[in-house]
C-alpha positions in Angstrom: 0.0 0.0 0.0 1.2 3.5 -0.8 0.6 6.7 1.1 -1.8 7.9 -1.5 -3.7 4.6 -1.3 -3.8 4.8 2.5 -5.2 8.4 2.4 -7.9 7.5 -0.2 -8.8 4.0 1.1 -12.6 3.6 1.7 -12.3 0.1 3.2 -10.7 -0.7 6.5 -9.7 -4.2 5.6 -6.7 -3.4 3.3 -5.6 -0.8 5.8 -5.6 -3.3 8.7 -3.9 -5.8 6.5 -1.2 -3.3 5.8 -0.8 -2.6 9.6 -0.7 -6.3 10.5 2.2 -7.1 12.7 3.3 -3.5 13.1 0.7 -2.2 15.6 -0.1 -3.1 19.2 -3.0 -5.2 20.4 -4.0 -2.3 22.6 -4.5 0.0 19.5 -6.5 -2.7 17.7 -8.6 -3.2 20.9 -9.3 0.6 21.2 -10.2 0.8 17.5 -12.7 -2.1 18.0 -14.1 -0.3 21.0 -14.5 2.9 19.1 -16.4 1.2 16.3 -18.5 -0.7 18.8 -19.3 2.5 20.7 -20.5 3.9 17.3 -22.7 0.9 16.9 -24.2 1.5 20.3 -25.7 4.9 19.5 -28.9 3.8 21.1 -27.0 3.7 24.4 -27.9 0.2 25.5 -26.4 0.1 29.0 -25.1 -3.4 29.0 -23.4 -3.0 25.6 -21.9 0.3 26.8 -20.5 -1.4 29.9 -19.1 -4.2 27.8 -17.3 -1.6 25.7 -16.0 0.1 28.8 -14.7 -3.2 30.1 -12.9 -3.8 26.8 -11.3 -0.3 26.9 -10.0 -1.0 30.4 -8.7 -4.3 29.2 -6.8 -2.4 26.4 -5.1 -0.4 29.2 -4.1 -3.6 31.0 -7.0 -4.0 33.5 -8.1 -7.6 32.8 -11.9 -8.0 33.0 -13.4 -10.0 35.8 -16.5 -10.8 33.8 -15.4 -12.0 30.3 -18.9 -13.2 29.7 -20.1 -9.6 29.5 -17.7 -8.8 26.7 -18.5 -12.1 24.9 -22.3 -11.5 25.2 -22.0 -8.2 23.4 -19.3 -9.1 20.9 -16.9 -6.4 21.9 -13.9 -8.7 22.4 -14.2 -11.1 19.4 -16.8 -9.9 16.9 -17.7 -6.9 14.9 -14.7 -4.6 14.4 -12.4 -7.4 15.7 -13.3 -9.5 12.7 -11.8 -6.7 10.5 -8.9 -6.2 12.8 -7.9 -9.8 12.7 -8.3 -10.5 9.0 -12.0 -10.6 8.5 -13.5 -8.9 5.5 -15.4 -5.7 5.3 -18.4 -7.8 4.2 -18.2 -9.8 7.5 -18.1 -6.6 9.5 -21.0 -5.4 7.4 -23.1 -8.4 8.2 -22.6 -8.0 11.9 -23.1 -4.2 11.9 -25.9 -3.8 9.4 -28.4 -5.5 11.7 -27.8 -3.0 14.5 -26.8 0.3 12.7 -29.2 2.6 11.0 -26.7 3.6 8.4 -23.9 1.3 7.3 -22.2 4.2 5.4 -22.1 6.3 8.5 -20.6 3.4 10.5 -18.0 2.5 7.9 -17.1 6.2 7.6 -16.7 6.4 11.3 -14.6 3.3 11.5 -12.3 4.6 8.7 -11.9 8.0 10.5 -11.1 6.4 13.8 -8.7 4.0 12.2 -6.8 7.0 10.9 -7.2 8.8 14.2 -5.7 5.8 16.2 -3.0 4.7 13.8 -2.1 8.0 12.1 -0.3 7.9 8.8 2.1 5.0 8.9 4.1 6.6 6.0 5.0 9.6 8.2 6.2 8.3 11.6 6.5 11.0 14.2 8.4 11.2 17.4 7.8 13.5 20.2 10.4 15.9 21.5 10.5 15.5 25.3 10.5 19.3 25.7 6.9 19.3 24.3 5.7 17.3 27.3 5.0 20.3 29.4 2.7 20.2 32.4 -0.1 21.8 30.4 0.4 19.4 27.5 0.4 16.3 29.7 -2.6 17.5 31.8 -4.6 18.1 28.6 -3.6 14.8 27.1 -4.4 12.8 30.3 -7.7 14.6 30.8 -8.8 13.8 27.2 -7.6 10.2 27.5 -9.4 9.5 30.8 -12.7 11.3 29.9 -12.9 10.4 26.2 -13.7 14.1 25.6 -11.4 15.2 22.9 -13.0 18.6 22.3 -9.8 20.3 23.8 -7.7 19.0 20.9 -7.2 22.5 19.4 -6.1 23.7 22.8 -3.6 20.9 22.9 -2.3 22.1 19.5 -1.8 25.5 21.0 -0.1 24.1 24.1 2.2 22.0 21.9 3.0 24.9 19.7 3.8 27.0 22.9 6.1 24.2 23.9 8.0 24.4 20.6 6.3 21.8 18.5 6.4 22.7 14.9 5.4 19.3 13.5 2.6 20.0 10.9 1.3 16.4 11.1 0.7 16.7 14.9 -0.6 20.3 14.9 -2.9 19.7 11.9 -4.3 16.5 13.5 -5.1 18.3 16.7 -6.9 21.1 14.8 -8.7 19.0 12.2 -12.4 18.8 12.6 -13.9 15.4 13.2 -14.0 12.7 15.8 -11.1 11.8 18.0 -11.2 8.7 20.2 -9.3 7.0 23.0 -6.1 5.8 21.4 -5.7 8.9 19.2 -2.1 8.7 17.9 -1.2 12.2 19.0 -2.5 11.8 22.6 -0.9 8.4 22.8 2.4 9.8 21.5 2.4 12.5 24.2 1.5 10.0 26.9 4.1 7.5 25.7 1.4 4.8 25.0 1.8 2.3 22.1 
């Protein structure tokens, strides 16, 4: 896959195949959780709790009730099928029955895939001097709350700390959804 193909791709399957073996299980889990959260727009409480359990699992907190995750397909179905080599058609079969708009869901899954994994053709490292108290507090707050509305403020704080990396600053300022596992927030917090 080329960078142009990555940026234009409208199907998560080849993107995930390209990433295979180069990304962490944590990132894949968080992507699956984000896609599952989008599926649960109705806010069904047990499904939401299963997603929360899977997110905690991604951060190393093993669930005490694996049955909850299994019952709601967060750990081994849906987006996981795509993440572990399933096809977009398999993901569609599992998602269409519960989502009002398949196009909306697939668009969201593509956007969050790019939000979590970034552009693999432009690897970025963080300068330790950018990790000011303000930058770290903002990143931690967003990560813990899953409220990424302060991303433009994070861009300003990074710029104040000397960050001049356009990929980082543009990502923080771009409109659209950011989710737990966002590559910039993870980079700042030292998560992989």
